[in-house]
C-alpha positions in Angstrom: 63.2 141.8 33.1 62.0 140.5 36.6 62.0 137.2 35.3 65.5 137.6 33.8 66.7 139.1 37.1 65.2 136.1 39.2 66.8 133.6 36.9 70.3 135.3 37.0 70.1 135.3 40.8 69.1 131.6 40.8 71.9 130.6 38.6 74.3 132.7 40.8 72.9 131.0 43.9 73.2 127.8 42.1 77.0 128.3 41.3 77.7 129.4 45.0 75.9 126.2 46.3 77.8 123.9 43.8 81.0 125.7 44.9 80.1 125.2 48.5 79.3 121.5 48.0 82.6 121.0 46.1 84.4 122.6 48.9 82.3 120.7 51.3 83.2 117.5 49.4 86.9 118.3 49.7 86.6 118.9 53.4 84.6 115.6 53.9 87.5 113.9 52.0 90.0 115.6 53.9 88.2 114.9 57.3 87.8 111.2 56.3 91.4 110.8 55.3 92.4 112.5 58.6 90.2 110.2 60.5 91.5 107.2 58.6 95.0 108.1 59.4 94.3 108.6 63.1 92.5 105.1 63.4 95.5 103.6 61.6 97.9 105.2 64.1 95.7 104.1 67.0 95.8 100.5 65.8 99.7 100.7 65.5 99.9 101.9 69.0 97.5 99.3 70.2 99.7 96.7 68.5 102.8 98.0 69.9 101.2 98.2 73.5 100.2 94.5 73.1 103.7 93.5 71.9 105.3 95.3 75.0 102.8 93.7 77.3 103.6 90.2 75.9 107.2 91.0 76.4 106.7 92.1 79.8 104.8 89.0 80.6 107.5 86.7 79.2 110.1 88.5 81.3 107.9 88.2 84.5 107.5 84.5 83.7 111.2 84.1 83.2 112.0 85.8 86.4 109.5 83.8 88.4 110.8 80.5 86.9 114.5 81.4 87.5 114.2 82.5 91.1 116.4 80.6 93.5 113.8 80.8 96.3 110.5 79.4 96.4 107.4 81.8 95.4 103.9 81.3 96.4 101.3 83.9 95.5 97.7 83.6 96.7 94.8 85.8 95.7 92.5 87.7 98.3 90.2 84.7 98.2 92.9 82.1 99.2 93.3 80.7 95.8 96.9 79.8 94.5 97.9 82.0 91.6 101.6 81.0 91.2 104.0 78.5 92.5 107.4 78.6 90.8 109.5 75.5 90.2 111.8 76.0 93.3 108.6 76.3 95.5 107.1 73.3 94.0 110.2 71.3 95.0 110.7 72.8 98.3 107.0 72.2 99.2 107.0 68.8 97.7 104.2 69.6 95.3 105.7 67.6 92.2 103.5 67.9 89.2 100.4 68.5 91.1 98.4 71.4 89.6 98.4 74.2 92.3 97.2 77.3 90.4 93.5 77.8 90.6 93.2 75.6 93.8 92.5 76.8 97.4 96.0 77.2 99.3 94.7 75.2 102.2 94.2 72.3 99.7 97.6 72.7 98.0 99.4 73.2 101.3 97.6 70.3 103.2 100.8 68.7 104.0 102.5 72.0 105.1 99.8 73.6 107.3 102.3 76.1 108.9 102.8 77.6 105.4 99.1 78.0 104.9 98.7 79.4 108.5 101.5 82.1 107.6 99.7 83.0 104.4 96.5 83.4 106.4 98.2 85.3 109.2 99.5 87.8 106.5 96.2 88.3 104.8 94.4 88.7 108.1 96.9 91.3 109.6 97.5 93.0 106.2 101.2 93.4 107.4 104.4 91.8 106.1 106.0 88.8 108.0 109.7 88.8 107.5 111.9 86.0 108.2 109.9 83.5 109.9 111.4 79.9 110.3 108.8 77.1 109.9 109.3 73.3 110.5 107.5 71.1 108.0 106.7 67.5 108.6 109.9 65.7 107.4 109.4 62.8 104.9 112.9 62.9 103.4 111.8 64.3 100.2 111.0 67.9 101.0 112.6 70.5 103.0 112.0 70.1 106.8 112.9 73.7 107.7 111.9 76.8 105.6 112.7 80.5 106.1 109.6 82.5 104.9 108.7 86.1 104.4 105.1 87.1 103.4 103.8 90.3 102.2 100.4 91.6 101.3 99.8 92.6 97.6 97.9 95.8 97.3 96.0 97.1 94.3 96.1 100.7 92.9 93.4 101.9 95.3 95.2 100.2 98.2 93.0 97.3 99.0 94.6 94.0 99.5 94.7 91.7 96.5 96.5 88.7 98.1 99.6 87.6 99.6 103.2 86.9 98.1 105.3 84.5 99.9 109.2 83.8 99.3 110.9 80.9 101.1 114.2 79.2 101.2 115.4 75.9 102.4 116.9 76.2 105.9 117.4 72.3 106.5 121.0 72.3 106.2 121.6 75.5 108.2 119.4 74.0 111.0 121.1 70.6 110.8 124.6 72.5 111.0 123.4 74.5 114.1 122.2 71.2 115.7 125.8 69.7 115.1 127.3 72.9 116.7 125.1 72.6 119.6 125.9 68.9 120.3 129.5 69.6 120.0 129.4 72.5 122.4 127.4 70.2 124.9 130.0 67.5 124.6 132.8 69.8 125.6 
């Protein structure tokens, strides 16, 4: 009787354990499926974010390429990051690779532009509408109107300088003609 009672208790415990294992197996399968679903959704979100980042980068590249003003961006170490096509033309850079080179080297023939970039970097303040005369060789603008602004990171530290500039050569020439005309009167 004692043996039979122990055997019945053992069998009941075995059934309960098997039931718990079966439930546990279902819970494990459910948990596994839920984790797989979460991973799949995260991968889809990652792909969507990557696509948005690529689209944003293409838009930024298009904006830079289609600006009607020259654009020069220099990082905090003085290395040129970007010069747009108009900037290349106004500075007379032609096909010379500018990105990744020190701004002093890239702007060797335009030291006043290099000095403006350095002034903005040192002061950490924007420089608005400064007129600069460049050595005239007939190929590039001889007068530029420049504005430079420090680029700040999320934490507020200076990350570099961005400089926008336009050709003022025709305006300066017209002003000179008006001055000569006024003097002759």
